[in-house]
ROVO-787250 format. One record per residue: residue in one letter; x, y, z of N, C-alpha, C, CB in turn. Coordinates in steps of 0.001 Angstrom, whole numbers, plus 500000, padded with zeros to 6 digits. Glycine has a CB too. Layout:
<nodes>
AXYZXYZXYZXYZ ...
</nodes>
This chain:
<nodes>
M533478449090588253532633448186587421532428448704585937531230448024588115 K532624449924585671532382450390584352533329449817583336532449451834584329 P534553449552583805535485449080582780535032447705582282536945449015583339 I534410446869583044533958445485582590532905445681581645533457444564583743 F531912446449581840530725446687580940531242447305579529529643447735581691 K532360447868579624532930448492578425533213447434577399534213449275578753 Y533544446167577820534191445149576845532986444104576606535662444361577529 L531868444204577118530743443297576892530342443155575459529582443745577657 P530247444208574707529857443970573270530969443242572517529539445331572542 L532150443481572809533212442712572095533083441216572341534618443182572542 L532906440900573594532822439512574044531662438816573410532705439435575548 A530475439571573234529312438998572709529543438661571199528126439949572921 L530257439581570572530554439440569231531476438301568864531083440632568788 S532456437967569692533355436873569670532500435575569756534398436988570836 V531696435521570748530946434274570931530006433941569815530182434333572175 L529490435087569203528657434945568039529442434441566901528007436222567682 M530621434922566678531511434417565500531808432974565660532895435198565405 I532205432568566943532601431188567148531381430331566882533168430952568588 S530208430664567294529059429931567135528684429708565647527994430596567860 C528924430796564862528826430658563364529764429730562728529022431935562729 K530935429808563216531982428914562630531578427472562807533380429155563293 K531186427164564068530803425828564364529619425227563605530531425769565729 D528669426272563381527503425844562538528001425621561054526311426975562586 D528924426530560529529429426323559176530263425029559030530267427518558767 L531023424734559958531804423445559899530976422255559943532769423348561007 A529996422250560716529044421111560803528316420939559475528008421330561958 A527997422086558872527274421903557637528127421323556503526698423205557212 K529341421849556545530249421267555516530596419768555594531501421996555565 K530644419363556927530874417983557085529642417189556694531283417690558484 E528461417687556935527306417106556543527201416974555033526224417841557085 K527579418063554393527478418030552885528536417095552328527660419479552254 L529821417023553020530766416038552510530265414661552525531991416083553257 E529584414266553659529064412946553958527935412648552809528442412902555526 T527164413660552549526196413536551502526818413253550154525385414758551432 L527833414124549777528445413864548441529211412393548433529523415106548095 K529800412067549575530388410671549490529362409614549307531181410336550737 S528272409679550002527236408744549819526743408779548327526095409042550812 N526575409946547821526153410006546400527135409520545370525820411369546065 L528433409691545761529566409150544867529580407641544932531007409708545315 A529377407116546051529358405600546232528225405108545393529167405133547784 S527056405655545576525913405265544744526028405347543321524838406002545069 I526735406535542820526930406567541477527938405645540870527228407804541165 S529035405431541649530113404480541331529458403027541091531214404454542556 T528714402779542089527999401467541996527160401356540789527131401238543191 E526386402367540499525596402424539272526319402333538007524864403606539242 I527598403208538024528458403038536846529005401588536705529633404031536927 R529465400982537665529962399647537490528831398722537068530623399152538767 E527690398774537592526714397902537048526264398199535593525569397931537925 L526217399445535214525997399765533892527092399274532930525837401179533803 E528308399398533343529451399001532513529411397457532354530832399486533165 K529050396793533400528936395283533365527891394893532371528570394681534777 E526686395550532428525610395250531555526015395482530143524415396046531897 L526738396691529848527159396961528503528219395998528101527643398367528360 S529072395583528829530143394653528496529565393217528161531162394580529698 D528575392937528875527858391650528543527142391730527139526770391325529685 L526621392913526903525829393085525612526692393442524473524758394162525745 D527875394164524642528752394622523693530093394300523916528645395911523555 P530693393122523389532108392776523648533067393873523188532465391462522946 E532714394534522116533674395577521700533780396699522670533301396132520375 F532609397038523338532692398020524384533508397534525641531282398406524789 A533519396172525821534137395603526990535698395696526648533595394041527288 A536068395366525461537544395493525036538111396929525191537710395062523518 Q537247397930524689537685399347524788537560399850526158536899400236523872 N536849399289527103536673399802528343537802399266529249535304399474528840 K538591398353528824539664397765529646540833398723529661540106396361529105 K541632398686530654542798399498530764543874398904529777543306399540532272 P544683399748529230545663399175528243546706398254529013546444400388527444 I547101397153528406548010396132529141549417396383528587547544394520528889 L550409396428529510551715396620529229552324395406528606552395397011530400 I552991395571527329553491394386526677554869394718526095552502393886525574 T555585393703525639556643393915524701556422393184523432557919393528525278 T557192393528522456556856392995521083557982392222520565556515394113520082 A557807391438519487558779390766518797558414390650517279558981389441519434 A559396390788516460559105390818515076559019389450514471560100391608514383 V558226389245513421558232388017512703559456387929511923557051387877511840 R560079386823511882561249386553511009560930386019509738562158385658511615 K561465386604508596561233386120507331562534385688506686560534387127506534 G562728384421506305564076384023505876564214382529505815565128384590506807 E565374381967505871565597380533505731565197379704506983567054380296505416 F564548378632506786564060377731507951564502376322507588562396377785508176 T565152375667508550565633374270508350565071373419509562567296374210508279 H564780372257509250564326371313510158565210370086510273563005370942509801 F565479369609511460566473368527511606565671367312512378567854369084512480 V566047366143512018565732364957512745566775364661513751565558363817511840 E566411364627514974567471364393516006567366363043516588567398365413517125 V568398362207516484568418360823516921569805360426517584568112359906515695 T569742359391518266570974358866518976571626357803518234570655358340520345 G572950357922518001573645356908517267574887356317517988574047357475515965 S575364355247517473576483354602518145577688354410517191576033353244518714 V578878354674517778580002354574516901580398353115516701581162355378517444 L580580352703515496580907351311515187582203351282514311579688350602514440 S582772350141514087583954350036513215583699348912512184585272349743514067 K584049349280511001583941348226509981585055347112510064583992348887508603 K586007347343510820586984346373511303586653345725512648588295347033511406 N585437345187512763585149344430514022585030343069513709583914344874514730 V586112342263514055586178340892513669586397339934514796587212340723512702 S585997338628514525586214337534515504587309336810515037585034336620515706 I588316336608515847589620336019515498589542334500516000590885336872516209 S589835333675515169589853332195515520591126331513515014588599331458514901 S591365330327515456592564329585514946592314328815513674593059328617515991 E593370328721512881593178327894511634593818326505511834593829328618510353 I594309326170512946594807324850513165594318324372514612596406324842513023 S594338323146514869593932322631516196595205322439516933593087321283516123 G594942322548518385596051322365519217595772323008520641597296322968518533 R596630322765521604596438323388522897597143324606523032596817322538523951 I596349325649523731596939326975523854598019327086524866595915327938524173 L599135327500524390600362327633525234600515328983525936601586327405524381 Q600050329949525244600221331351525776599092332156525288601576332012525340 V598611333062526186597576334190525864598242335427526296596112334025526631 S598594336198525275599255337473525609598259338706525698600341337759524535 A597112338559525007596218339687525052595129339506526221595526339845523636 V594801340827526628593828340879527601592749341887527110594444341255528958 E591588341922527630590481342763527255590801344226527451589265342394528037 G590615344927526378590937346403526454592352346807526003590760346876527882 M593177345771525729594563346143525444594519346496523880595654344894525833 R595368347575523578595620348007522210596743347330521699595825349439522091 M596594346767520461597468345870519826597915346468518374596743344463519711 A599170346341518076599637346788516707599408345716515696601145347163516707 K599356345932514520599228344885513448600343343962513639599246345472511986 G600048342546513599601160341566513654601452341225515078602436342107512969 Q601093341948516109601503341569517409600721340331517829601313342715518388 V601472339394518579601020337998518967599961338129520079602269337080519484 L598791337523519826597622337469520688597727336270521467596323337502519938 A598093335152520880598201333848521505599030332975520763596932333231521686 V599575331847521482600325330866520863599756329447521032601667330945521366 I599720328622519965599087327301519944600314326276519888598033327140518637 D600098325247520661601213324156520607601362323680519139600847322844521585 S602591323634518680602914323295517310604048322274517274603292324554516520 E604225321547518352605333320600518360605312319549517265605365319923519646 G604091319090516932603933318051515837604323318628514533602474317517515736 I603916319852514234604362320566513021605917320772512962603655321944512957 Q606533321149514036607921321335514130608687320037513766608264321806515515 R608246318898514252608754317570513974608650317300512522608018316516514762 N607531317437511922607357317221510608608190318058509697606053317376510334 I608489319351510112609414320184509368610868319683509419609345321587509893 E611171319203510670612608318763510700612706317439509856613132318521512256 E611646316553509903611804315298508925611796315767507549610624314202509076 M610989316814507166610890317272505769612204317940505341609693318266505596 E612815318588506240614099319224505885615222318195505590614543320154507029 N615213317056506370616192315993506110615921315336504805616184314959507212 S614547315113504484614306314490503338614595315372502124612982314022503361 L614364316692502265614639317507501198616199317693500955613951318801501434 S616943317608501936618374317673501898618879316583501017618970317576503280 L618388315232501347618716314132500539618294314271499243618235312986501024 A617131314717498978616609314871497566617396315912496809615097315273497560 K617909316945497431618632317971496694619933317327496219618899319261497580 T620477316385497220621850315817496853621643314838495696622567315053498122 I620603314104495737620337313138494605620122313940493267619018312222494931 F619290314996493394619155315869492202620280316301491660618447316955492425 E621127316905492458622371317550491957623362316551491247623099318231493152 K623378315396491868624202314314491111623505313875489878624464313036491999 Q622364313657489865621580313241488731621701314292487642620110313014489127 E621601315573488058621757316607487143623041316710486414621535317756487780 R624128316459487200625610316430486634625626315208485659626830316237487894 L625151314076485890625224312967485076624416313247483851624778311751485785 W623243313982483961622465314148482812623066315150481784621126314570483228 K623813316119482430624642316959481620625760316349480727625232317863482485 Q626223315253481455627296314409480862626724313330479894628111313711482005 Q625386313438479716624654312414478902624780310989479449625172312429477460 I624850310796480834624985309568481492623589309435482307626350309541482434 G622954308298482110621757308003482787620583308404481820621704308756484175 T619402308155482281618240308467481425617521309721481774617280307373481469 E616719310309480999616006311562481270614904311326482391615342312109479914 I614440310105482398613363309758483429614013309826484853612728308239483156 Q615269309306485104615853309398486330616059310882486738617110308640486312 Y616431311682485820616668313215485993615423313799486496617084313965484627 L614292313655485651613006314170485948612455313778487336612088313730484906 E612573312428487605612098311944488833612858312581490077612223310438488821 A614156312803490033614969313423490956614482314939491261616400313362490420 K614268315621490120613900316939490143612482317092490686614042317506488806 N611573316240490348610220316340490846610137316062492242609333315470490151 R611017315033492779610966314733494233611339316064495013611999313504494611 K612469316642494587613024317799495228612032318892495193614307318225494590 E611345319214494139610482320328494108609234320017494944610129320687492671 G608730318742495023607641318341495780607935318599497229607316316925495521 L609153318115497673609509318263499151609728319778499504610868317412499503 E610150320643498514610211322045498803608833322638499062610879322764497680 K607844322170498200606526322772498419605931322273499702605585322474497257 S606162321013500047605595320418501373606183321167502574605951318824501521 L607528321429502398608163322172503559607621323533503738609660322291503384 A607348324253502564606823325539502703605447325537503282606836326205501438 S604677324491502999603336324349503546603307324069505001602622323293502854 L604319323308505522604409323124506898604760324387507566605356322091507215 K605692325178507033606140326418507696604950327332507693607392327088506976 T604096327358506761602919328163506791602009327691507955602188328092505428 Q601799326450508072601080325924509199601722326287510541600974324445509070 L602971326297510519603754326609511856603437328196512188605547326328511653 S603439328998511231603103330358511354601764330699511863603258330942510154 K600900329698511575599500329889512060599284329482513529598543329080511186 A600350328872514125600333328622515477600396329888516382601418327738515760 Y600757330958515753600875332349516353599706333148515936602193333087515917 I598704333353516791597602334256516460597929335599516647596441333985517205 R597870336418515501598337337727515460597129338806515231599405337795514345 A597411339907515660596457341173515399596377341304513870597067342660516091 P595229341297513219595180341571511678595441342989511296593800341206511092 F595285343942512321595434345406512074595485346139513442594219345967511174 N595838347334513444595831348216514699594492348223515280596258349691514409 G594375347885516564593081347944517175593073347603518627592180347070516479 T591901347272519104591835346906520581590993345659520733591211348092521470 V591564344875521769590911343491522026589618343795522816591922342433522903 E588546343421522304587229343730522805586917342551523890586110343802521544 T587080341362523495586823340260524394587777339130524161585419339780524249 V588069338353525224589016337151525048588189335962525542590469337300525916 Q588024335024524572587458333782524994588499332648525122586388333392524037 A589739332827524758590689331860524781591217331674526276591784332231523790 R591542330380526667591936330196528077593224329407527954590803329431528987 L594304329612528706595531328891528690595283327363528982596500329514529720 G595833326595528085595669325102528337594620324554527575595400324777529753 E593666325290527000592419324761526332592819324197524991591300325894526144 L592129323347524491592252322716523210591316323449522236591923321193523300 V591938324038521260591102324795520259590939323957518973591773326210519906 Q589912324311518321589690323671516939589617324933515946588218322695516881 P589837324637514756589745325636513687588351326242513630590101325010512332 G588296327616513542586905328335513514586307328675514764585908327536512846 V586795328177515797586227328439517091586747329832517591586596327278518095 P585881330823517876586298332253518133587209332191519417584962333274518360 M588294332948519356589221333158520413589222334585521070590546332861519888 F589049335545519989589176337054520398588154337741519527590729337719520153 Q587603338783520227586839339845519395587733341097519350585344340224520056 F588021341455518163589048342506517850588340343676517052590290341865516971 V588561344884517524587895346034516900589088347032516391586850346779518008 G588988347293515172590084348259514580589808349601514985590165348246513012 E590897350502514900590799351961515352590448352882514059592275352458516061 S590442352251512954590138353043511614588868352488511166591292352881510411 D588340353229510087587137352904509439585946352960510430587265351544508799 L585962353980511157584855354087512133583547354714511404585336355021513404 F582465354487511866581267355192511383580156355189512457580746354531510070 I579188356023512183578039355981513115576799355367512567577709357329513560 E576168354561513325574950353956512939573732354396513799575121352489512996 A572648354661513218571488355122513970570238354559513346571426356659514018 D569135354428514151567882353968513713566886355169513406567320353027514775 I566328355203512285565494356297511867564099355753511656566041356977510591 S563072356521512188561569356075511895561347355997510482560481357065512481 E560487355068510226560027354801508777559283355904508231559151353571508660 S558859356795508984558113358004508500559039358924507628557543358833509749 Y560370358627507793561319359556507119561869358767505848562559360025508157 V561247357649505449561609356951504286561414357928503027560746355629504178 G562409357998502216562305358848501021562711360354501347560817358779500459 V562738360632502678563109362100503009564576362126503151562410362666504370 L565212361180503866566695361163504050567279360408502863567129360475505443 Q568376361037502399569153360450501166570556360483501636568972361319499717 K571240359504500804572761359551500954573361360889500499573429358398500115 G574223361433501279574832362733501017574186363848501774574783363037499574 D573071363621502488572480364681503344573345365125504397571249364249503947 S573234366453504786574066367021505819573742366491507204573937368498505807 V574656366287508033574410365746509404575334366528510338574691364144509498 E574629367059511504575439367607512519575620366576513712574810368932512995 V576904366228513981577188365153514920577714365756516226578212364144514319 A577212365364517434577708365863518633578107364738519603576707366756519231 F579208364816520258579520363804521175579572364411522565580814363126520805 P578562364252523326578404364810524674579575364548525561577186364268525318 S580055363296525530581169362998526440582504363595526103581338361580526520 L582710364013524854583774364698524388583716366214524319584025364209523198 G582415366601524260582259368128524018582570368485522728583099368964524887 K582406367669521699582724367966520315581533367928519395583738367026519828 T581548368897518363580469368938517473581081369225516079579410370002517917 F580581368420515017581149368701513762580063368312512719582514367931513563 N580319368732511435579383368413510325579936367265509414579125369707509459 T579092366425508969579457365307508115578334364977507169579818364090508944 K578411363780506576577411363365505567576810361999505894578049363325504167 V575697361803505377574993360427505383575733359618504308573329360521505044 S576332358494504746577142357733503815576328356443503319578522357323504524 A575361356003503986574417354919503524573079354980504175575000353551503788 V572062354531503437570635354554503983570169353104503719569617355719503224 G569655352519504822569283351096504842567955350916503919569023350602506415 A567890349784503310566739349383502361565642348578503138567305348464501119 I565907348255504373565065347253504981564405347975506271565953345895505369 I563179347807506539562443348256507695562514347207508758561002348574507346 N563016347528509955563015346617511077561547346412511483563889347170512273 P560962345253511538559532344976511890559337345110513406559097343523511413 N560321345083514123560265345288515589560006346679516152561494344857516131 N560709347566515540560577348981515942560274349929514743561877349435516641 R560092349476513588559552350210512462560629351322512089558093350849512835 T561860350917512098562961351901511728563793351324510657563875352265512945 F564542352078510103565739351567509149566995352183509531565511351907507599 K568094351616509079569351351904509468569996353165508625570142350623509329 V570683354021509266571417355071508527572795355045508977570824356467508719 E573887355031507971575251355097508430575684356598508109576206353951507689 V576564357073509086577096358480508746578578358396508837576538359647509744 F579145359052507917580666358994507780581336359776508923581144359605506369 L582380359229509552583057359685510615584509359999510402582907358791511598 P584877361230510227586263361592510063587218361204511107586351362942509919 Q588382361162510987589359360849511985589482362003513030590709360571511308 I588997361683514282588900362636515352589499361929516617587378363115515568 G590376362582517203590943361955518545589966361713519554591974362826519199 G590150360524520222589305360304521436588050359478521041588869361708522094 L587803359182519900586668358327519609586888356881519818586253358522518266 K585914356154520282585989354806520595584727354068520027586133354645522102 P584800352770519654583583352092519245582578351968520425583931350698518684 N581305352035519965580198351959520936579976353276521663580465350861521955 M580712354386521374580495355646521970579286356267521530581563356501521738 I578414356845522379577125357445522043577310358869521410576235357527523330 S576517359145520363576585360453519648575071360859519361577492360335518228 V574884362170519244573616362704518847573748363304517370573145363806519905 L572775362799516622572844363195515177571592364087514907572870361874514177 K571901365288514280570898366153513699570952366123512290571020367503514141 I569969365440511614570045365221510203568960366165509528569812363663509864 Q569405367050508606568530368017507999567654367184507048569336369193507251 D566231367347507245565305366721506406564392367675505765564573365748507124 Y564519369146505996563716370051505314564408371358505386562329370098505863 K564111372140504247564784373497504108563855374440503283566244373359503370 N563609375647503780562875376522502943563596377848503107561338376584503315 P564080378387501990564904379602502061564092381005502310565693379687500717 S562713380788502098561920382049502272560589381723503164561501382666500761 S560936381356504366559835381066505318559447382266506166560228379924506236 V558257382181506793557812383126507844557950382290509165556244383688507586 V558656382813510086559027382133511289558670382917512428560433381820511330 V558082382323513507557783382933514846558272382112515833556357383171515103 P558487382763517009558952381996518236557712380998518613559341383089519553 S558126379804518888557255378723519046556372378996520336558076377388519134 H556778379630521362556088379788522664555050380863522516557086380143523822 L554973381600521398553920382603521208552708382136520556554410383692520457 I552764380858520139551556380243519490550618379703520541551958379091518510 L549393380193520338548269379645521313547264378912520476547489380849522160 S546326378312521102545285377411520412544006377555521116545698375879520398 D542840377448520280541522377421520760540769376460519911540897378788520766 N539421376386520099538649375420519382538737375655517822537186375483519873 R539088376835517449539194377190516001540486376692515420539097378714515789 G541510376878516255542882376465515718543984377231516334542975376654514204 D545144377281515790546267377938516291546224379413515958547487377307515772 Y546777380229516767546736381772516500547870382342517282545309382499516960 V548184383611516954549045384485517625548542385949517778550300384462516934 F549040386722518579548426388093518776549544389070518134548098388444520479 V548994389902517292549844390868516523549314392339517157549597390698514718 V550240393253517005549963394618517428549584395477516184551213395224518179 E548397396082516260547910397020515140547251398256515846546796396253514114 N547815399339515593547339400677516184547075400488517660545995401219515463 D548120400085518451548002399963519897546963399033520334547745401241520492 T546625398105519533545503397109519742546054395770519511544271397350518791 A545740394804520417546078393338520187545048392760519234546091392491521565 K545514391985518212544666391394517207545042389874517159544853392124515782 K543924389103517174544107387622517039544163387215515640543004386856517714 K545425386554515297545664386153513929545628384692513924546984386686513368 Y544746384043513211544859382492513093545850382153512024543445381792512730 I546583381032512305547750380610511499547595379124511195549119380895512254 V548375378715510211548658377361509866550139377112510123548270377066508404 R550402376293511127551734376102511434552357374981510699551871375917512807 G553703375101510438554496374047509759555251373235510722555450374631508763 M556535373031510340557483372247511245558073373215512319558703371562510374 S558568372595513412559239373342514463560611372707514648558409373342515804 T561534373633515001562867373276515323563415374185516351563714373277514129 G564054373664517383564466374534518479563322375292519123565478375504517991 N563417376582519113562264377422519700561594378192518596562776378454520820 E561672377720517282561026378463516230560040377481515441562136379108515262 T559074378103514901557993377358514121557818378092512788556561377298514938 E557765377247511685557455377892510508555983378106510306558004377171509434 I555495379210509793554063379525509533553800379388508050553686380976510024 K552837378396507738552532378112506310551458379247505802551912376534506152 D550606379639506604549544380539506175549182381418507446548250379697505599 G548724382687507155548130383541508345549036384744508440548088382715509837 L550213384764508212551178385889508315551985386130507081552114385655509435 V552331387333506869553165387597505694554552388039506013552536388614504852 G554882388154507220556218388351507694556620389719508076557095387909506736 T555644390702508040555866392054508445555173392420509703555460392951507401 E554520391430510290553671391795511506554645391861512743552446390665511766 I554051392561513743554764392810515120553955391841516085554688394526515666 L554628390950516619553922390009517599553924390598519007554629388576517635 V552986390220519731552850390473521196553854389384521888551198390292521715 D554879389808522506555798388933523200555506388755524710557175389459523023 K556106389485525519555669389378527053554436390056527177556701390021528107 G553542389308527892552118389753528057551163389154527105552015391211527921 F551619388185526286550693387715525193549659386831525892551481386892524000 R549834386276527074548823385438527782547699386420528425549576384516528964 E548110387620528654547257388530529403546215389284528354548221389614530217 V546593389359527057545831390089526176544716389224525455546751390719525206 G543737389902524926542750389233524183542533389966522844541467389132524991 D541632389504522008541331390115520725540792391488520937540349389280519931 N541300392484520340540968393936520490541238394544521745539627394165520243 F542106394020522520542551394698523826543452395730523537543216393764524813 S543289396815524255544222397946524117545612397558524794543586399277524799 V546760398055524270547959397719524842548949398915524791548494396516524165 N549801398853525774551040399825525768552260399131525579551193400621527058 I553023399532524590554209398813524433555376399386525289554559398792522997 A555988398538526013557108398953527048558235399497526275557649397710527970 Q558880400511526642560066401104526072561339400498526801560000402694526214 L561937399611526150563062398844526727564335399553526509563155397454526140 
</nodes>
């Protein structure tokens, strides 16, 4: 039994050490809980105090916010142009209504709608039998008149007969020649021909119909002398002038080119309060009358403007403004905007052109907000 009693002091010491460690661990846990409780109470007190200060001092509220990550954009200083954008239609100065100059029944209609015709090509033929018979009779009468005139002329040269007889024979021959030429002219009018190269727009003539002079038979549109006509709001009266630059786009052809205003209307349409503008159209393949085009007519130009992206302009009760970056802080700058074109707006007042604008993140910042500029 002695060996057991030999180890009793060591065993008691171990139990005592374990008991002390447990007491120390419990104390630390209790202290941790106490600190956490105090931290929660202090944090709550800090938040309440910050809120009170923010309500009383806006500058403190701005400074107390975390910096907002943004990107920037530079104000552009240089030329600014504005365009009036309208829709126009291609027209032809050679858009004519073709009718007959003589009366008669239609014997033939060669043209159909949409057909391209060359100058002089026959569109229709009108019955001319009566004219042809008159020509035959006139040719016979002229033949006799020529024979009489020739004989009378030979006699007159031989000083046989009177001068009156010679002059009467000459006058009759010349009169019949003029009458025959007139009949042949009428006969040529029985053939309705294309006045120039172009396209048959509409056909009113019908085979077998009886036509009268002046009654429309065909609507014919030429392929040359094309121009664009557009209606412009009367608010631009005095702004647009003959010779102004125009950018013309044909969406159906995928073509864009520059040209000039060739004419400006002098009358306001009372129905839509617009006036007509004609734009010169150069020779370009594929263009057809009534084709739709988009016109961009320059109505304003400033070679030294201050320009900002339009989407960065905000508004409040006081007016329009943008955010600029100064010393890592967003500053609200009130501006006076001018015209806008595309995605740019001219600034009339409020900026000098050297400012750095808040770009991405401009809706998250406020006046005097701290910002961090992202490194792209």
